[in-house]
C-alpha positions in Angstrom: -82.9 -188.9 29.7 -82.9 -188.6 25.6 -79.8 -190.2 24.1 -79.3 -190.7 20.4 -78.2 -194.3 19.0 -74.6 -194.3 17.7 -75.5 -196.6 15.3 -78.9 -195.6 13.6 -78.9 -192.0 15.2 -82.5 -192.5 16.5 -83.3 -190.7 19.3 -84.6 -192.9 22.3 -85.2 -192.6 26.3 -82.4 -194.1 28.0 -82.5 -195.4 31.7 -78.9 -195.5 32.1 -76.4 -192.5 31.2 -73.9 -195.0 29.9 -76.5 -196.4 27.4 -75.4 -195.8 23.8 -77.9 -198.1 21.5 -81.5 -197.8 21.2 -81.9 -201.3 20.8 -79.8 -204.9 20.9 -80.0 -205.1 17.3 -78.2 -201.8 16.9 -75.7 -202.8 19.3 -75.0 -206.3 17.6 -74.7 -204.7 14.3 -72.4 -201.9 15.5 -70.2 -204.6 17.1 -70.4 -206.7 14.0 -69.4 -203.9 11.7 -66.4 -202.7 14.2 -65.3 -206.5 14.3 -65.3 -207.0 10.7 -63.5 -203.7 9.9 -60.8 -204.5 12.6 -60.1 -208.2 11.7 -60.8 -208.0 8.1 -60.0 -204.5 6.9 -63.0 -204.8 4.5 -64.9 -201.9 5.9 -68.1 -204.0 6.0 -68.2 -204.8 2.4 -69.6 -208.0 2.9 -73.0 -206.5 5.1 -73.3 -204.1 2.2 -73.2 -207.0 -0.5 -75.9 -208.6 1.5 -78.2 -205.5 1.8 -77.5 -204.9 -1.9 -78.8 -208.7 -2.8 -82.0 -207.9 -0.1 -82.8 -204.6 -2.5 -83.0 -206.8 -5.7 -85.0 -209.6 -4.0 -87.5 -207.1 -2.4 -88.0 -203.8 -4.7 -90.5 -202.8 -2.3 -88.4 -202.4 0.6 -85.5 -200.8 -1.5 -85.6 -197.2 0.2 -85.3 -198.6 3.6 -82.2 -200.7 2.5 -80.8 -197.6 1.0 -81.1 -196.1 4.3 -79.5 -199.0 6.0 -76.5 -198.8 3.2 -76.0 -195.1 4.1 -75.9 -195.7 7.8 -73.6 -198.6 7.5 -71.1 -196.5 5.4 -71.3 -193.6 7.7 -70.7 -195.7 10.9 -67.9 -197.8 8.9 -66.0 -194.3 8.0 -66.4 -193.4 12.1 -65.2 -196.5 13.0 -62.5 -196.6 10.4 -60.8 -193.1 11.9 -61.4 -194.5 15.4 -59.4 -197.9 14.8 -56.6 -196.0 13.1 -56.2 -193.7 15.8 
């Protein structure tokens, strides 16, 4: 069964119908971001700052890092709406 990861939007083959993430890494990152927003209210700003630091340190990886930043911003905005409801 093909599913889409709720964190990175990658399509993956899920064995269970309840699987939401393509990998343990995506599951960890999603929940870390969710907890950060719920408890700190910073909207994942610290995660974005760390990624910005990586972009400066590894200029050859900048396009990949920018994609990660956009993904985190997208997921964070969805989570903010969900947590406010």
